[in-house]
C-alpha positions in Angstrom: 57.8 13.3 -6.0 56.8 11.9 -9.4 57.3 15.2 -11.2 60.6 16.2 -9.7 62.1 12.9 -10.7 61.1 13.0 -14.4 64.5 12.3 -15.9 65.3 9.5 -13.5 61.9 7.9 -14.1 62.4 8.1 -17.8 65.6 6.1 -17.3 63.6 3.7 -15.1 61.4 2.8 -18.1 64.4 1.2 -19.8 64.7 -1.7 -17.3 64.2 -2.6 -13.7 67.7 -1.7 -12.9 68.3 1.4 -15.0 70.6 3.3 -12.7 73.9 3.2 -14.5 77.2 4.3 -13.0 77.6 7.3 -15.3 74.3 8.6 -14.0 75.0 7.7 -10.3 76.1 11.1 -9.1 73.4 12.9 -11.0 70.8 10.6 -9.5 72.2 11.0 -6.0 72.1 14.8 -6.4 68.5 14.5 -7.7 67.6 12.3 -4.7 69.0 15.0 -2.3 66.6 17.5 -3.8 63.5 15.3 -4.0 63.8 12.5 -1.4 65.4 14.4 1.5 63.6 17.8 1.2 61.2 17.0 4.0 63.6 15.5 6.5 66.1 18.3 5.6 63.7 21.0 6.9 63.1 19.2 10.2 66.0 21.0 12.0 64.0 24.2 11.7 61.5 23.0 14.3 62.2 19.5 15.7 64.8 20.5 18.3 62.8 23.6 19.4 59.6 21.5 20.0 61.4 18.7 21.8 63.2 21.1 24.2 60.0 23.1 24.8 58.1 20.0 25.9 60.8 18.8 28.4 60.0 19.3 32.1 62.8 21.9 32.4 61.9 23.6 29.2 65.3 22.6 27.8 67.2 24.6 30.5 69.2 21.6 31.9 72.3 19.9 30.5 70.5 16.5 30.6 67.5 17.8 28.6 69.8 19.1 25.8 72.0 16.0 25.7 68.9 13.7 26.0 67.0 15.4 23.1 70.0 15.4 20.8 70.8 11.8 21.7 67.2 10.7 20.9 67.2 12.6 17.6 70.5 10.9 16.6 69.3 7.4 17.5 65.9 8.0 15.9 67.7 8.9 12.6 69.9 5.8 13.0 67.3 3.2 13.9 64.2 4.4 11.9 65.8 6.0 8.8 69.1 4.2 8.4 68.3 0.7 9.8 64.6 0.3 9.0 64.4 2.0 5.6 67.9 2.2 4.1 69.1 -1.2 5.2 66.0 -3.4 5.3 62.8 -2.0 3.7 64.6 -0.8 0.5 65.3 -4.5 -0.2 61.6 -5.1 -0.6 61.1 -3.4 -3.9 58.3 -4.0 -6.5 60.3 -4.2 -9.7 62.3 -1.3 -8.5 59.4 0.7 -7.1 58.7 1.5 -3.4 55.9 3.0 -1.3 53.0 1.7 0.6 50.8 0.8 -2.4 53.8 -0.8 -4.3 54.5 -2.8 -1.1 50.8 -3.8 -0.8 50.8 -5.0 -4.5 54.0 -6.9 -3.9 52.6 -8.6 -0.8 49.4 -9.6 -2.6 51.4 -11.1 -5.5 53.3 -13.4 -3.1 50.4 -14.5 -0.9 48.6 -17.8 -1.8 45.4 -15.8 -2.3 44.4 -12.2 -2.1 44.2 -10.9 1.4 41.6 -8.4 2.6 43.8 -7.5 5.6 46.8 -6.6 3.3 44.4 -4.7 1.0 43.1 -2.7 4.0 46.7 -2.0 5.2 47.5 -0.5 1.8 44.3 1.6 1.9 45.1 2.9 5.4 48.7 3.6 4.5 47.7 5.6 1.4 45.1 7.6 3.4 47.6 8.5 6.1 50.0 9.6 3.4 47.5 12.3 2.3 47.1 13.4 5.9 50.9 13.9 6.1 50.8 15.7 2.7 48.4 18.4 3.9 50.5 19.3 7.0 54.1 19.1 5.6 53.8 22.2 3.3 52.2 24.3 6.0 54.7 23.5 8.8 57.7 23.6 6.6 57.1 27.0 4.9 55.7 28.6 8.1 58.7 27.5 10.2 61.1 29.1 7.6 59.0 32.3 7.4 59.0 32.6 11.2 62.7 33.3 10.9 61.7 36.8 9.9 60.9 37.5 13.6 64.6 37.4 14.5 65.9 38.8 11.2 68.2 41.9 11.5 66.2 45.1 11.0 62.8 43.4 11.1 61.8 42.6 14.7 58.6 41.1 16.2 56.3 43.6 14.5 56.3 41.3 11.5 54.4 38.6 13.4 50.8 39.5 12.2 52.1 39.1 8.6 53.8 35.7 9.0 50.8 33.6 8.1 49.7 35.8 5.1 53.3 35.7 3.8 53.4 31.9 4.2 50.0 31.6 2.5 51.2 33.7 -0.5 54.2 31.4 -0.9 52.1 28.2 -0.7 49.4 29.5 -3.1 52.0 30.4 -5.6 53.5 26.9 -5.3 50.1 25.2 -5.9 49.3 27.5 -8.8 52.5 26.6 -10.8 51.7 22.8 -10.5 49.7 22.8 -13.7 52.7 24.1 -15.7 54.8 21.1 -14.6 57.9 21.3 -12.5 60.5 19.6 -14.7 62.2 22.9 -15.6 62.6 23.8 -11.9 63.4 20.2 -10.9 67.0 20.5 -12.3 67.6 23.1 -9.6 66.1 21.2 -6.7 69.1 18.9 -6.2 71.8 21.6 -6.2 69.8 24.0 -4.0 68.9 21.3 -1.4 72.5 20.2 -1.4 73.6 23.7 -0.6 71.0 23.8 2.2 72.4 20.6 3.7 75.9 22.0 3.5 74.7 25.1 5.3 73.1 22.9 8.0 76.4 21.1 8.4 78.5 24.3 8.4 76.2 25.9 11.1 76.6 22.8 13.2 80.4 22.7 12.9 80.5 26.5 13.7 78.7 25.9 17.0 79.9 22.4 18.1 83.0 24.1 19.6 80.7 26.1 21.9 80.5 23.1 24.1 82.3 19.9 22.9 80.6 17.9 25.6 77.6 17.7 23.3 79.4 14.8 21.5 78.3 12.7 24.5 74.9 12.6 22.8 76.1 9.7 20.6 75.8 7.6 23.7 72.2 6.4 23.9 72.5 6.4 27.7 71.7 10.1 27.8 68.6 9.7 25.8 67.3 6.8 27.9 68.2 8.6 31.2 66.5 11.8 30.0 63.3 9.9 29.2 63.2 8.1 32.5 64.0 11.3 34.5 61.1 13.2 32.8 58.6 10.3 33.4 55.4 10.7 31.5 56.7 14.0 30.0 59.5 12.0 28.4 57.0 9.9 26.5 55.4 13.2 25.2 58.8 14.4 24.1 59.2 11.4 21.8 56.4 12.8 19.7 58.4 15.9 19.2 61.7 14.0 18.6 59.8 12.1 15.9 59.6 15.3 13.9 63.3 14.8 13.1 62.5 11.7 11.0 59.4 12.8 9.2 60.1 12.3 5.5 61.9 9.0 6.1 59.3 7.1 4.2 60.2 9.2 1.1 63.5 7.1 0.8 61.3 4.1 0.1 58.5 5.8 -1.9 61.0 7.4 -4.4 63.2 4.4 -4.8 61.9 3.8 -8.4 62.8 7.3 -9.4 66.4 7.3 -8.3 67.4 3.7 -7.5 68.6 2.1 -4.2 72.3 2.9 -4.7 72.1 6.7 -5.2 69.5 7.1 -2.4 71.6 5.1 0.1 74.8 6.8 -0.9 73.2 10.3 -0.6 71.8 9.5 2.8 74.9 7.7 4.4 77.6 9.9 3.0 76.0 13.3 2.8 72.5 13.9 4.3 72.8 12.1 7.7 76.3 13.6 8.5 74.9 17.1 7.8 71.9 16.5 10.0 74.0 15.1 12.8 76.3 18.1 12.7 73.4 20.5 12.7 71.6 18.9 15.7 74.9 18.6 17.6 75.6 22.3 16.8 72.1 23.3 18.0 72.7 21.4 21.2 76.1 22.8 21.9 74.8 26.4 21.3 71.9 25.8 23.8 74.4 24.4 26.4 76.6 27.5 26.0 73.7 30.0 25.7 70.6 28.6 27.5 68.3 31.3 26.1 68.9 29.9 22.6 66.6 27.0 23.5 63.5 29.0 22.6 64.5 28.9 18.9 67.7 26.9 18.6 68.0 26.8 14.8 67.7 30.6 14.1 69.7 31.4 17.2 72.7 29.6 15.7 72.7 31.6 12.5 75.3 34.5 12.6 73.8 37.9 11.9 75.9 38.4 8.8 74.5 35.3 7.2 70.9 35.6 8.5 69.2 36.9 5.4 70.9 34.5 3.0 70.1 31.5 5.3 66.5 32.7 5.7 66.0 32.9 1.9 67.6 29.5 1.4 65.5 28.0 4.2 62.3 29.3 2.5 63.4 27.9 -0.9 64.3 24.6 0.8 60.8 24.3 2.5 59.2 25.1 -0.9 61.2 22.3 -2.5 60.2 19.9 0.4 56.6 20.9 -0.1 56.9 20.3 -3.8 58.1 16.8 -3.2 55.1 16.0 -1.0 52.6 17.5 -3.5 54.0 15.6 -6.4 54.2 12.5 -4.2 50.4 12.9 -3.7 50.0 13.0 -7.5 52.0 9.8 -7.9 50.1 8.1 -5.0 46.7 9.1 -6.6 47.8 7.6 -10.0 48.7 4.3 -8.3 45.4 4.3 -6.3 43.3 4.9 -9.4 45.1 2.1 -11.3 44.8 -0.3 -8.4 41.0 0.4 -8.2 41.1 2.2 -4.8 39.8 5.5 -6.2 37.5 6.4 -9.2 39.0 7.6 -12.4 40.5 11.0 -11.9 41.7 13.6 -14.4 45.4 13.0 -14.6 47.3 15.3 -17.0 50.8 15.0 -18.3 52.9 18.1 -18.2 55.7 16.8 -20.3 55.7 15.1 -23.7 59.1 13.4 -23.0 59.2 12.5 -19.3 56.6 9.9 -18.2 56.7 10.9 -14.5 55.5 14.4 -15.2 51.8 14.4 -14.1 49.4 16.9 -12.6 46.1 16.0 -10.8 43.9 19.1 -10.6 41.5 17.7 -8.0 44.2 16.6 -5.7 46.1 19.9 -6.1 42.9 21.8 -5.2 42.2 19.5 -2.2 45.8 19.9 -0.9 45.8 23.7 -1.3 42.5 24.2 0.5 43.6 21.8 3.3 47.0 23.5 3.7 45.4 27.0 3.9 42.8 25.9 6.4 45.6 24.4 8.6 47.7 27.6 8.2 45.0 30.0 9.3 43.7 27.6 12.0 47.0 26.9 13.8 48.8 30.1 12.8 52.3 29.0 14.1 54.7 26.1 13.6 54.5 25.0 17.3 50.8 24.6 17.0 51.2 22.7 13.7 53.8 20.5 15.2 51.1 19.2 17.6 49.2 17.9 14.6 52.2 16.6 12.8 53.7 13.1 13.2 50.7 10.9 13.8 50.0 10.3 10.1 53.6 9.6 9.4 54.0 7.1 12.3 50.8 5.3 11.2 52.1 5.0 7.6 55.4 3.7 8.9 53.7 1.1 11.0 51.7 0.0 8.0 55.0 -0.5 6.1 56.3 -2.6 9.0 53.2 -4.9 8.9 53.4 -5.3 5.2 57.2 -6.0 5.6 56.3 -9.0 7.8 54.3 -10.4 4.8 57.3 -9.9 2.5 59.7 -11.6 4.8 57.4 -14.5 5.4 56.0 -15.1 1.9 58.4 -13.5 -0.6 61.7 -14.2 1.2 60.3 -17.6 2.5 61.7 -17.0 6.0 60.3 -18.9 9.1 57.5 -17.2 11.0 59.8 -16.5 14.0 62.4 -14.7 11.9 59.7 -12.6 10.2 58.1 -11.8 13.6 61.5 -10.9 15.1 62.5 -8.5 12.3 59.1 -6.9 11.9 58.4 -7.0 15.6 61.5 -5.0 16.5 60.6 -2.2 14.1 56.9 -2.5 15.0 57.8 -1.9 18.7 59.6 1.3 17.7 56.7 2.4 15.6 54.2 1.7 18.4 56.2 3.7 20.9 56.2 6.7 18.6 52.5 6.2 17.7 51.7 6.2 21.4 53.6 9.4 22.1 52.0 11.1 19.1 48.5 9.9 20.2 49.0 12.2 23.3 48.9 15.1 20.8 45.3 14.3 19.7 43.7 17.0 21.9 46.2 19.6 20.5 45.5 18.9 16.8 46.7 15.4 16.0 43.0 14.5 15.5 43.0 16.4 12.2 45.2 14.0 10.1 43.4 11.1 11.7 40.0 12.4 10.7 41.3 13.2 7.2 42.8 9.7 6.9 39.6 8.1 8.2 37.5 9.9 5.6 39.8 8.7 2.8 39.7 5.2 4.1 35.9 5.3 4.0 36.0 6.7 0.4 38.4 4.0 -0.8 36.5 1.2 0.9 33.2 2.5 -0.4 34.6 2.8 -3.9 36.1 -0.7 -4.0 33.0 -2.3 -2.3 30.6 -0.4 -4.6 32.5 -1.5 -7.7 32.4 -5.1 -6.5 28.6 -4.9 -6.0 28.1 -3.2 -9.4 30.2 -5.8 -11.1 28.2 -8.7 -9.5 24.8 -7.1 -10.4 25.9 -6.5 -14.0 27.2 -10.1 -14.3 23.9 -11.5 -13.0 22.0 -9.5 -15.6 24.4 -10.3 -18.5 24.7 -13.2 -21.0 27.9 -15.1 -21.3 29.8 -14.0 -24.4 30.1 -17.6 -25.7 26.4 -18.2 -25.3 25.6 -14.9 -27.1 27.9 -15.8 -30.0 26.0 -19.1 -30.5 22.7 -17.3 -30.5 24.0 -14.9 -33.1 25.0 -17.8 -35.4 21.5 -19.1 -35.3 19.8 -15.7 -35.8 22.3 -13.5 -37.6 21.7 -9.7 -37.2 22.3 -7.1 -39.9 26.1 -6.6 -40.3 27.7 -3.1 -40.2 31.0 -2.5 -41.9 34.1 -1.7 -39.8 35.3 -2.6 -36.3 33.5 -2.2 -33.0 35.4 -2.2 -29.7 33.4 -2.8 -26.5 35.1 -1.8 -23.2 34.2 -4.1 -20.3 35.7 -5.1 -17.0 34.3 -8.7 -17.3 35.5 -10.3 -20.6 33.5 -13.5 -20.0 30.2 -11.8 -20.2 28.6 -9.9 -23.1 29.3 -6.1 -22.5 26.2 -4.1 -21.7 26.9 -1.8 -24.6 27.0 -4.8 -27.0 23.6 -6.0 -25.7 22.0 -2.6 -26.1 23.5 -2.2 -29.6 21.9 -5.5 -30.7 18.6 -4.8 -28.9 18.0 -1.2 -30.1 20.1 -0.9 -33.3 19.7 -4.5 -34.5 23.2 -4.6 -35.9 26.6 -6.3 -35.4 29.8 -5.0 -36.8 32.0 -7.1 -39.1 34.7 -7.2 -36.5 34.0 -7.1 -32.7 36.6 -6.7 -30.0 35.7 -7.2 -26.4 38.4 -5.1 -24.7 39.4 -5.4 -21.0 42.0 -3.1 -19.4 43.9 -4.8 -16.6 46.3 -3.5 -13.9 49.3 -5.5 -13.0 50.7 -5.7 -9.5 54.0 -4.3 -10.9 54.8 -0.7 -11.6 55.2 -1.0 -15.4 54.6 -3.5 -18.1 56.8 -4.0 -21.2 55.2 -3.4 -24.6 55.9 -7.1 -25.4 53.6 -8.1 -22.5 51.0 -5.4 -22.9 48.6 -7.1 -25.4 47.0 -10.5 -25.2 44.5 -11.6 -27.9 42.0 -14.5 -27.4 39.9 -15.4 -30.4 36.3 -16.4 -29.5 35.0 -17.1 -33.0 34.8 -15.4 -36.4 32.8 -12.5 -35.0 34.5 -11.8 -31.6 38.0 -11.5 -30.2 38.9 -10.7 -26.7 41.8 -8.3 -26.2 43.5 -7.7 -22.9 45.6 -4.6 -22.4 47.7 -4.6 -19.2 49.2 -1.5 -17.5 51.4 -1.2 -14.4 50.1 0.7 -11.5 52.5 3.5 -12.2 51.4 3.9 -15.9 48.6 6.0 -17.4 46.4 4.2 -20.0 46.5 5.2 -23.6 44.3 2.8 -25.6 44.9 4.0 -29.1 48.7 3.7 -28.6 48.3 0.3 -27.0 46.0 -0.9 -29.8 48.6 0.1 -32.3 50.7 -2.8 -30.9 47.9 -5.2 -32.0 49.3 -5.0 -35.6 52.4 -7.0 -34.5 50.0 -9.8 -33.3 48.0 -9.9 -36.6 45.0 -7.8 -35.5 44.8 -4.9 -37.9 42.2 -2.1 -38.0 42.1 1.6 -38.6 41.6 3.4 -35.3 39.8 6.3 -37.0 37.4 3.9 -38.7 36.7 2.1 -35.4 33.8 2.7 -33.0 34.3 2.5 -29.3 31.2 1.4 -27.4 31.0 2.3 -23.7 28.4 1.3 -21.2 27.2 4.2 -19.0 25.5 3.1 -15.8 22.9 5.1 -14.0 23.1 4.1 -10.4 20.1 4.0 -8.1 20.6 3.6 -4.3 18.8 0.9 -2.4 18.5 0.4 1.3 17.6 -3.3 0.9 20.7 -4.6 -0.9 24.5 -4.0 -1.0 25.9 -1.3 1.2 24.1 1.0 3.7 22.1 3.8 2.1 24.6 6.5 3.1 27.4 4.5 1.5 25.4 4.0 -1.7 25.0 7.8 -1.9 28.8 8.3 -1.4 29.5 5.7 -4.2 27.0 7.4 -6.6 28.6 10.7 -5.9 32.1 9.3 -6.7 30.7 7.7 -9.9 29.2 11.0 -11.1 32.4 12.8 -10.4 34.7 10.2 -12.0 36.7 11.3 -15.0 35.0 10.5 -18.4 36.5 7.1 -19.7 36.9 8.7 -23.1 39.4 11.2 -21.6 40.9 8.8 -19.1 41.7 6.2 -21.8 42.7 8.8 -24.4 40.1 7.6 -26.9 39.3 9.9 -29.8 36.0 11.5 -28.7 34.5 11.4 -32.2 34.8 7.5 -32.2 32.9 6.9 -29.0 29.3 5.7 -28.6 27.8 5.6 -25.1 24.8 3.4 -24.2 23.2 3.6 -20.8 21.6 1.3 -18.4 20.2 1.6 -14.8 21.6 -0.4 -12.0 20.5 -0.6 -8.3 23.2 -0.9 -5.6 
C-alpha cells in the first residue's frame, strides 16, 4: 500500500492535512485503486462460499435473500459504521493502521502499557497472516473463471494453479523495480472494475426484483436462525465480503479521510451492493447459478474482457497487500518490534516507495505454499478470514483506549462504543474459528510465530540494554575522569552511536582502552523513534552539551520514516554544530551475544534472539552512513 500511494504520501509530507481540494478527485481515484482492491475482488468468491455452506446449498429463496442481506449489513456495520464513521477519526497525525493506533494509544496513556503493546504486536502479526492468503485467493479465484470461459471448458482445471503461480511469481519479481510507474494505472483500472461490477448487477437485478428485500435485515436474521448452527458457520463465509475493510484505516495517511470516505460512500459501496444484489437475483431466477454466481452472471460476449479485467484487479489487490506488508515492516522496525531489516527505496522523489527483500521473499514462498497446498479458492476461503477478524478486534480494543484516554470520554461511553463493535467482531471470530480444521489454523500459526519473534526481539533488546548499562560508566563520570587523566587527542570528530545517551558508549570505552586516544570533538549520538508518523526537520535534532569534550545529539524519526544520519546531521549546522561528514569517524559497538540458561529468557528464546541479531541489517547500511567512515569495536554479552 505504501508504494502504490507514493504521490499522495509525498503530499502528506507537507503537513498533517495535505489533501487539498484540487487533488481531491485524484486522491479519491488513487484510493479506489489501492485501498479498495481487496474488498473489490470479494464478489468473485464471497457469495459462492456463503451459499455453498447454507443447509440447502443456496437452493432456497430464503438462503439467497438471507446471504445477500447479511453481506449488505456486514458492509454497512463493519466497513461504513465502524471504520469510515468512527475509527477513521482516531488518526495518528493523519496516519492509520494497527501500529499507528498502538503508538497513538501509548502516547495518551499515563504510562506505557504492556497490554497495549501486545495488542499492537498481535495486530501486526495477524496482518502478515492475511497478507499471505489474500494474493493466493484473489488471483486463483479470477483464474478459475477460465473453467467456464467460452471455448475453454473444464479441461483447463489441472493448469489453473500453475497459471495462478506464474501470475503471482511475476508480481513478486517486479517489486524490486518499484511500482510507482504502474501505480498511476491502478486507480483507473480498479474504477473500471467497480463499474463493471455495478453494471453486471444492474443487468441481473431485473431477473428477480424481489431481491431488493435483502435490504431488510429481517431476512438475514431469519436465515441464520432457520439454519441453526450452520447459520453461524455461514457468517464466516459472509465475512469474506468485508475482508480488506481495515485497508480504509491503514491507508488513511496516503490519501486522507475525505477522499477515502467519498470514494467508499459514493462509488465503491453502491457498486458492491448492486453486484451482490445482481448475483442474488440471478440465483433466484436460475438456481443452478448458485455454484458459481459471479461468473454465471457474466454474458458470454463479455466473458473474456471481464476475465482479463478480473485477473488484473486481483493482481492490483495483491499489490496493495504486498506493499502494505512493506509499510507495516518499516513501522515495526522503527518501533523496535523487529530487528533492522534491509529497506530499499525504489524512487528518489517519492518517500513512500520502498521494497523489503526479506518480506517479499517470505510472502512469495508463503503464497506459493498455500496455492499448491489448497489448490482451489473454496479450500483457501476456509483459511481466510480468521486473521482479518482478529486484526479488526485488536483495532476495536485499541479504539477503547482512544475513546477513554484521548477523547476523555467516561468509561461507560467507551465501553458502549467499543463493546458494540467488539460484539460484532467476536461473532465473526467465533464463526471463523469453526474453520480451523479446514485450514484457518494456518494464519493463526503464522501469526503466533510472528508474535513470538516480536516479543523475543523486544524482550531480548531490553535485557541486552540492561546488561550493557550495568557494565558501563556514566558519561558524566567518564568525562570527569578524562579531565584528570587526559588521553592523547586525535584531530577531527568522532560520533559514537548508542541507544543509552546517559552511559558511555561501548565503542568509546574500547577506543580509550585499546587505542588510548580521544578525538578533539566527540558526539554521543542517539536515534529516537517518535510515536508519530513523521517528524518535521525543525524538530529532528536536539543537542545537549556535556562539556568541552562531549556533546549529546538526539535525532528523532517518525515510525513511517527511514533513517538517514548524514542527511540529518547536515541539519546540525543550523544549530551551530559544524563538522565535515567525510572527515568524521563513526564508531559502532558490535555485540557478540552468548546464550545463557541461567539469566534472562529461556535458552530457546536466547537462540532465537541471537539468530535475529545475526541476520539484522548492518547499521552502516540501515542508517546510510558512508562505509569508509565507520569503525566497529566488538564486545561479548551474555543474555
